[in-house]
Structure formats: structure tokens, C-alpha cells
N, C-alpha and C positions, 0 to 999 in steps of 0.2 A: 504493500500500499503506499510506503514512504517514497518509493520510486515513482510511483504514479503522481503523487502530489508534487514532487520536484518536477517532473515533466511538464505536467498541466501548468504549474506556476511560471517555469521558464518560458514556455510557449507564450503565455500572456505577457510576461516582462519583455520578451524580444518584440512581441507586437507593439507593445506600448512605447518602447524606445523608437522603434521605426515611425511610429505615428508622431513622435517629438521631432524626429530628424525631418520628416516631411513638413511638419507644421513651420519648423525654423526656415526651411527652404522657401517656403511660400512667403515668409516674412522677410526673405532676403538678408538673413543674417549670415554671418560669417560661419564657415564649416564647423569651427570648433566650440560654438555656442551650444549646440544641441548636446554636445558630449559633457560640456560643463554642466548644464541644466540638469540633465539625467544623473549625474554623479552627485551634483549637490542635493536633489530632491531624494535620491537613494539614500545618501548619507544620512538625512534627517529621518527618513522612514526607517532604516536599520536600527538607528539608535532607539527609535520608539518601539520597534518589533522586537529587538532583543531583550528589552526591559519587560516588555509583556510576555513574550515568547520563552523565557528562561524556564518556565514551568509547564509549556505546552509544545511538545515535539512535533505535533501536527501543524501548529503555526509557523514554527521555525522551519520545518521542511517545505511547506508550500511557500510561505513569503519570503523568507530572507534567503533561503538556498536557491529555490526556484525563481520566483518573481523577481526579486531585487537582484539575484545573481546574473539573471538575463537582462535586467533593465539596465544596471550600471555596467560600465565597461572601462577597464583599465587598459586594454589592448588597443581600443579606438583612441583613448587619450594619448598613447605612446605614439601611435601612428599620427594623430594630429600635430604633436610636437615636431615630428619628423617633416611634415609637410611645411609647417611654420618656418623650419630652418631652410628647406628649399626654396621657399618663397622670399626668404631673407627678411622676413619679419621679426626682427631680432628683439623689439620691444615685447610682442606678443611670446616670443619662445623664453623670455624671461619671467613675464608677468603669469602667463597661463598655468605653468606647473606650481608655481608657488601658489597663487591664488586658489588652485584646484585642491591642492594639499591642505592649506590653512582653511578655507571654507569647508572642506569635508570634514575635517577634525572638529571644527566648531560646531557644525550642523549634527555630526552624531552625538556629541555631547550635550547639546541643545535637546535633541530628541530623546535622549536618556533621561534628562532632567525635567523635560516637560511630565513625564509621567512618575517622576520620583513622589 
């Protein structure tokens, strides 16, 4: 059953991330904004979910491992940085990783504290 929950959550998370990517394209935002957005929202939600789900394996399997595991993306973040280097956007090369890490940590902490 756990494998099934992870798979369903992962499928939904991947579709949700794709939706955000397409939405940002229609808004004509830079390519890395959608990755920053999903990773930031995912950080807040995982802080909340881990706080709630520490006693519920079903929630953890479906939502944190499945949905948020597929919704958030480190590999796309890393690729975005490489694309920024290739585009010689050095300001973004410096700011994007630093802001992603900082905002992610702050939002996980906030998510955890909201439910404390």
C-alpha cells in the first residue's frame, strides 16, 4: 500500500509542478522562477507536513515522499544554474542559489513553527 501511495502522490506532484511551469511560461517569467516557486512552496509545505506527519506514516508516504518529492526539484534547480552560467547572467548565478537555499530553510522552519 505504501508504494501505491507514493506513486499516486508522486504523479500528482509532478503534474502540479508541470502546471506551475506552464503558468510561469504564460506569465513570461524567466525559466528559473517556476523552479524557485515550487521549491519555496514545497519547503513551506514539507515543514508543515513533517510536523503533522511525524505520527502518520500514510501522510508521510503520500504527501512528503510522493507529492512533495515530485513537486520540488533539486535537479532542475541545478540545471537552471548551469543555464544561467551559459547565458552569462552572473548576478542570477550568485543570487538564485543563495536565495533558494535561504528561502527554503526559512520556509521549512516557518512551516514547522506554524503548527507547533
